[in-house]
Structure formats: C-alpha cells, structure tokens
N, C-alpha and C positions, 0 to 999 in steps of 0.2 A: 504494500500500500504506500501511496505517496502522500506526504503531508507538506503543505505549503503555508507560508506566512503572508498575511495581508498587510502591506504597508499602505494604509488607506490614503494617507497624504500623497504618496507617490502615485497611486492609482488615479486619484482625482486630478493631479497635475497632468498626467498623461492624457486623461479623458478630455481635459480642457483644450488640448491642442490636436486632438485626433479627429475633429470634425463631428458632424451630427449624424443621425441615423441614416444609413445608406441602403438598408434592405429590411427584410422582415415581412410583416403582415402586408405592407403596402404593395409589394410586388410578388407576394406569395413565395418567398424564398426563406427557408429556415437556415440561419447561420449559426454554426456550432463550432466549438474549439476543444481540442484535446491537447494534453501536454506531451504525449508520447509520439515520436515519429513512427509513421507506418512504413514498414520495410517491404511489404508485398501485399497484394490483394488476393493472393492464393490463400484461401482459408486453411489449407492444410500445412502451410509453411509459416504463417504469421504468428508472432509471439506477443505483440502488444495488444492490449484490450481494445484500443481504438481501432486498429486494423481489423480485428475480429468482428467488431460491431459493424464496420462498413461492409465486411463480407456478408453479413446477414441481411443487409439491405439488397445486395446484388444477387445472392444465391438462395435457393430453397433446398429443403431436405425431403426425404420420403415421408417423414412424420414431423409433427411439432408437439411439444409437450405443453399442456396447460398447467402452469405453475400453481394455479389456485386449487385445482382438483387433483393434480398428479396424473391425469389421464393423457394418453397419447392420441392426438387428433390426426386425421388423414391430411396429408399435404400433397406432395407429388404422387404419393401412393394413395389410391382411393380406399384401399383396404389391405389387411395383412392377416395371415393365419400362422399360428405357431404349430408347425407340423410335429416337432418333437423338441427335446431340450437343446438340440444343436442345429435346428433347421427352421427358417422362417420364410414363408412365401409372401410376395407382394404383388398386388395388381396395380399397374401404373395408370395414372389418370390420363385419359385421352384429351387431346386438344390443347395441351399446355405448350406455350411458345417460349423459345429462348429469345433473348434480346435482339438477335439477328433475324428473327422471323421463322426459324426452323422449328419443327415440332419435336418435343421430347418423346423418346421411345425407350423401350427396354435396353436398346443398345447403349444408350448414354449412361444408364444406371450400372449396367454390367461393366462397361469400360472404366468408368470413374472409380468404382469401388475396388476393382481388381488392380487398377493402376496405382492407386495411392497406398496399397498394401505392399507394393514391391520395395525391396531394400533400396534400390537406386532412386526411387522417388523421394526418399528421405523425409517422410511426413514428420513434422516437428514434434508432435506429441504421439509417440508410438502407442501409448495406452489406448488411444482412440481407434486404432486400426489393427493392432496385432492379434486380435481375437478372430479376425476373418480368415477363413480357410480359402473359400472361393465363392464368387457370385456367378450364377449360371442363368442365362436367358432361357426362359421356359415358354416364351411366346412373344409376339410383337410388343405386347404391353404387360409382360409379367416376368418376374425374376425370382430366383431362389437364393437365399443367403445361407451359406453353410459356415458353421463355426468350427474352429480347431478343437475346442472343448466347450463345455457348458459355460456360457458367459451371461449372467443375469442382467448385465448393463447394456446388452446389445441394443435394445430399443432406445435407451438413453442416448447412446452414441449416434444412432441413425437419425434421431430427432434433433441432435445438437451440432456436434463438430464435424459431421460428414455431409457436406453439401454435394449436390450432383452437378457435374459439368457437362457441356456438350462434347460428345465424342469427336465430332469432326474438327472442333477447334483445339481441344486439348491434345489430340493426336498430332495435329499439325504444328502447334507452337509450344507445347509443353508447359511446365510450371511458370517459367519466366514470361512466356507469352500470355498466360492467363493473368499475370500480374499487370503487364503492360496494357493489355486490352481484355479485361474481364468480360465474359459473356455468360450470363446466368438466366434464371427464370424469375428472379426476385422482383419485389415491388418497385425498385428503382434500378436504373441503368446508369452507368458511368458515361458522362459526355465530355468531361474535361479533367485533366490531372496535371499537377506539378508534382513530379515524383516525390513521394514521401511526406509532402507538406500541405498540399491543397487538392481537394477533390470536389468536383461538381457533379451531383447526381440529379437525375430528372425522373419524374414518375413514369413508370412503364405502363402505358395505357392498355396493353394487351395482357397484363398480368391476369392469370386465370381467376375467374370469379369465385371459385370455391376455396381459394386460399385462406387458411386460418389467420394469415397476417392481414387480410382485408386490403381494400384499395386505399392508398394514402390520400389524405385530405389535402396535403400540401404539395404543390407542383414541383418545387426545386429544393435542393438541400446543398449547402456549401459547408464542407468540413475543413477547418484549418488546423495546423499544428502550431501552437503558440506555447513554447516551453516556459516563458516567463509569466508567473502568476499575475503580477501587477498589470501586464499588458492585457491579459484576459479580463481582469476586473474592469480596467478602463474602457475597453471596447464594449463590454456588457453594459456598463453604466451609460455610455453615450449612444447606445443603440446599434452599434456595428455588429454585435453578437446578440443572439437570442437565447443562448444556452451554454453553460459550462458546468463542469462537475468536479467531484473530488475536492470540494471546497472545505478547508479546515473549519473546525468548530467555531473558533473565534472570528474568523473571516465571515462565516455564514451569518453570525449575529449582526455584524456590521452591515453586510450587504442587505440584510432583511429590512433595514431601516430606510432603504431607498424606495421611494414611492412607485417607481416604474418597474420594480423587480419583485419576484416571488422566490423565496428560498424553501426548498423541500428537503426532507430527510427520508430515505427509504432503506429498509433493512436489506442486507445482502447476505449471500451464502458464506462469506468468509467469517471464521470465528477464531478467537484466541484461546490459548490454553497453556498450562504448565504441565509438561510431562515429568514424571518421577520414575527413576530407575531403581527398583528394589534390589537389582542384582549388581549395582555399582560397588566397586571394590570387592568383588566376590561375595556380595551380600553382607559385608561387614561395614555397614554405615547406618546412621539413624534412619535413613529413608527405607531401609529394609523392614522396619516395623510399621505395620498398618496404622497403629495409633499415631505415629508421627505424621504419616501422610494425611490422616483424618484431621489432625491438629492444623496442618497447613491449610486444608480446605476451610476450616472454621476461622482461621486467622485473617483471611483476606476479605476486606470490605468491598465487595464487587460493586454494590449499588452506589456507594459514594464515589468510587473511582469512575464509574460510568458517567455519573452526573457531572463530575468536575472536569474530567479529562477526555472522555470518549465522546459523549454528547450525541445529539441527533436521535435517531430511532434505535440506537444500540440497546441491547437487552441482555441480561445475565442468562447463562445457560447452565444446565446441570448434568448433561450427558455428553459422552464422547462422540458427538456429531451435531449437526445443525438441527434445531427444533423443527424446521419445515421439511427436512429431508424425509423421504420414504423410510419407514421402519426405524425412525429415531424415537425411541421410547422416552416419555417424560415421567413414567412411573418408576423412578429410581431413587435411591437414597440421596437426599439433598442436605447440604451442610450450610446452615445459616451462619451469618457472621456472629461469632461468639468468642471473643478473646479469652474469657474465663475458661470456657470449655476447652479451648485450645491449650491453655496452660495446664489444665488438669490432665489432659491426655498426654502431654509431654512429660509431666511428672510421673504418670503411671508407666510410661515407657522407659523411665530411668533418666530423664533429662530435665530435672526441675529447674536447672539454670540455663536451659537451652543448649545450643551448639552452633558452630559456624556452618554456613551453607552457601555454596557457590550457585548463583543463578546465571546460567549460560543463556545469552540472548543474541538476537541478530541486530545489526545496526539499523535494519528497516523497521524494527519494532519500536513504537514511540517511547522515547527515553523517559518521559514524564510518567507514563503508565508503569514502566518497569520500576522506577524509583518509588512510586506509591505502593506497589506490591512489596518491595523490599522493606519499606518503612513499616507496613503492617506486620510482616514477619518478625522484624526486629522488636516490635512492641510486645510480642509474646515470648521473647527470649531467643528466637532464631536469628542469629547475627548474619544477615544476608549480605553477600558481596556480589556485585554485578560484573560479569565478564562478557563484554560486548564484542562480537565477532561478525565477519561477513556471513551471510546466510548459509552458503554452501559449506564453509568451514565449520560453522556452528553445528549444522546438521550432522556432518561427518564425525565430529568429535563426540557428539552425544551418542550416536549409533554405535561408535566404537567403545563406549563405556568410559569416556574420559571425564565425564561430569555427572553429578547425581540428578540434576534437574535442568530443564531448559524451558524458556518461554518462546512460543512461536505462534503463528497463525496459519490457517489452512483454508483454501478456497474450494477444494474438491473439484477443480476444473469447471466450476459453475454448474455442477450436476447435483441435484437434490436427492441423494440416495445414500443410505448408510453404507452401501458397498464402497463408496469413496469418502466415507467419513470415519466409521469405526474400523473397517477392514484393514486399511493401510497400516494402522498403528497397533492393532491387536490380533492380526490374523496369522502370526508366525512368520511374517515377511522380514526383510532386512531392516525395516523401520520399527519393528516390534522389539523393544528392549525388555519388555516385561516377560514375554514367553510363558504366560499362564496357560497350562494345558487345557483347563476347562473352557477358557475363553476361546482359545484357538479351535477347539472342537466345534463349538457353537458357530463360530464365524465360518469355518470350513463348510458346514452344511448350508448355511445361508448363501455362501459364495458359489455354490455349485448346483443351483436349481433355478429354473425360471418361475417356479410357483411362488407367487407373491405372498401368499398366506404363510407358507413354510419359511420363506426368507424373513418375514416380519417376526415370527415367533422366535427364531434362533438369534437374530440380531438383538432383539430385546433381552433375551436371557443373557447374552454376552455383555450387553451394556449395563445390566443390573449388577453383574459381578464386578465389572470395572469400577462402578460407583461404590459398591460395598467395600471393595479393597482400596478405594481411593488411589488408583494408579495414576489418575490425572487430577488436576485442578482445572475443571472447565471454567472459563472466565466469562466471555461475552461474545455475542454475535455482533459483528460490526454493522454500521450503516454507511451510506454514502450521501453526502450533501450535494444538491444541485442548486444553482442560481440561474434563473431564467426570466425572460420578459414576462411581465404580468399579462400580456396578450396571448401567451402560449399555454396550451394544455398538453402536458407530457409527464409521464411518471417512469421511473426506473424499475425494471423487474428485478427480483431477488438474485437472478443469475448474473447481474451486471451487464447484460446485453441490452443496451438501451433500444427500445422499440420505436425508433424514429418514424417508422411507417404508421404508428398510431398517433403521431403528433397532429394537433389541429390548432387553428387560431380561435380565440374566444370572440 
C-alpha cells in the first residue's frame, strides 16, 4: 500500500496556476489519475493496480463475480457446467464483438487460455494460470477447461485475472502487440496512448448487451499517471481531474472540506496481521506458549489504532482471512482489548515481568501503526523492538525462522476466498511456519474439492483452531480513500478494481 502526505498549501498554490476546469461532466469525459506507471496493457503481464484496472475496462472474462452475493455471473460465457472436480464446460455467448468488429468464438477462448499457460508467455502471476492443464474447443461456441489437479479457485480465476483475447490479433502480435494496440471485448476501447503515462478510452458502443458490466454512462475516460500527490490534489481541486484514490487519512479530511469535492472510504480485501512462530528457536521462546500468544492478542488496542491511524472504513478482524471472503468464519475465539488479562496470562506462562520481543516488519507497513502496536505490547511488559526491512527480505527471514513475529498485510490477489486467505499461511506450504497438523489436514480437504459446502466446513474448522491457538494476531481490514468531483457517482469495489464502467454524472 502507498501512503502519501498532503501539503495543502503547496497543492493550493499549484491549483492557482494550473488553470480552470478543462473537462469532466461538460464534455462527458471522466478524468482520473493514478500514481503508478502502467508498464503494459496485457493483463497477464501487468503488475501495477492501475494497469490492471485499465485492462478490465478493455477486456472481458468468461465469468464475472458478484462481490455482494459471491455468485459467478455469465459474461463471455452464457453458461458453464462442472463436469467433475477437474473439468468445467463453457458455452460461449454468440454475437459478442471485439473492438475491431470481429466476432468472439471458441477459438479465441481456447487460444488465449492455452497460450498464457505456456512457460514462454511468462504470465506475471503464475498462480492464476498454472492450474490449467489444457483448454479444448468442443464446438464453434463451446470449450472444455481441464485442470492439472483439483483447483477450487478455478472459477475465481476465470472470473478475474484471465481475460480473453482475440486469437487473430494475439497470434499475430503477441504480448507486446497486445500492449501497444489492445483489442478486447470490454466496455471501453483504447483510442489514444502515451506509453505508460496517459490513456484515452472511448465507450465501445457494440459492447454486448448482456454484459454484467453494463453499458457505460460516460462516453470518454482519460487516465493519467501523476506520481506527485500534490499535483493530483491541485488538479482535482481546480477541476482538471474528476477522481483520485489512495488518499491518506489526513489528506482525505482536508480535501473533504472543499465544496466541489466528495471524499469516500471503501473497504478493500487487503488486511493486516501479526504472524507468530511457535517453532522459533526450536520452540524455545515465549511465543511457543499459547498463553503468551493469547496475551499478545489481548494487549493490542485495535479499535483505537484504527480510529487514530488507519481511518476510513477500516475495521478490526478476528480471523485469518478477510471477513467478506468465501468461507471466512466469524464464529471464532475473539480477544478483546484487555491489558489486565494480558498481564495475567503472561504471569501464568512464567513471564510476570514480560520479555523482549522483536517485531519484524516491512518498510511498506505504516510506521505509525507499527509503533502503536509496539507501545501496546510494551505497556503489558512485552518490550517490543521494531526491525524494519524490505518486504521480500522480511518475508524470507520470517519463513526461515529468523524472527519470532512479523507484521504484514495481504491482499489475496483481490480474490475473496479463504483459499487465498487462510490456505497460504496455514496449509503446510512454504509460508506456513506454524505447521499445525490439525490445521493442515482441514485446509488440505478444503483445498482439494470444488464442493463449496465441504470447503466452507473445513476452512472454518481450521480457522477456529488458528484462533484458539492464537497463531496470528488478526489486526484490521484496510480501506481505500477516494476524492472525486461532487458531480461524479462512483464507488470502489472491495477487490480494488475500480469499476469505471459504472461511473455516471449526477
């Protein structure tokens, strides 16, 4: 996550010399800004959230997930059938047009999904494609997707990070060509681009009527990359921009006072936690005692930290997953803020005077939040010291058992499923430092079936044990602040894929 500081005086000064409103509602053009440069418009290669958001304007998927109900809605596929635990059949919608006017058929689906699974294509996030064995065309408008092994997140992937490209174009130009001249079936098409920094999209009037994305209300969209926060704030205030996001808590408060702006806060799938390794130092550490881990849970005043330092729509969590994720149980042991109980548990564990504890954390984790957690622990006798490292180094050191705890956050690839919340950390994988056999057994069952009822039952059993044993200190689910023109109606979805196709003028 990125956190930026608002220098309101500087922003106002920039606004005063930047001119008046140049676009927006008057000419039906939505002007937005991101802070991250877009490296490619190939959705399989892009790493920045801004680039992935633009890709979802240009391309469509076989399915689309309704984040409110958790159901998978037909998109390019009008229907699907789960044949068995490793096979799914899809019927492709007829009459869907690509931006160049050619019709979508099963050939495009078969070619795209088989191509992006190849090693030489080098899809950026292999977890999204490495489960596919082969995709077979079974008719002019039907395909069969075969998995290498049972993969319960197959529909999640097909509804999210796996867009469908036109075979004739991808075959001719490859990934680089798709980035330079993207052709999709999405609600917008690219009409102008300054590589990496400016993109002009126009409503695709032939977008198929049955699309769950709907027909955009706004004709044009201009997306710019503006790394400097004060430039974004200035252009928003003077009307050159209609929308920005990832606005820090303090900046959001100040911008909300501007009469022409609206500030919103939306919950997102990223959540924060403290991992605790009971096997640290061969199990010879205070963290090995469940009472100590429970004491740590009772010692941290999550609600006050959220109110003072996290802000927005952020909310505390109690489970090793995001509350809106499928199969993320809320019926688990909860640890209220109770310093006295924390001290009593420490004394019962043989640490009446506390002990020193290293908190490993990433430089990207907000320092003020880390310091607040450390202060809470110190107040009950746990003398917390902060060891701040680069994210990759921190993760490696913790996994290799070089620290008893670490503070981190996890976005689960924007997928609301316990299979990418609980499983990575407690399923016996390389990221699992706990290695609780009971938890691993439950997660393994949940991870190897498409039956949603079975998955839910076993994930919840695993999550209850994780909470009972206090292997984690679940902290809070983050939110994202947006600042936008008061004339604009637009909300951010929990997966952080901003649905600009839903934007409308008031």
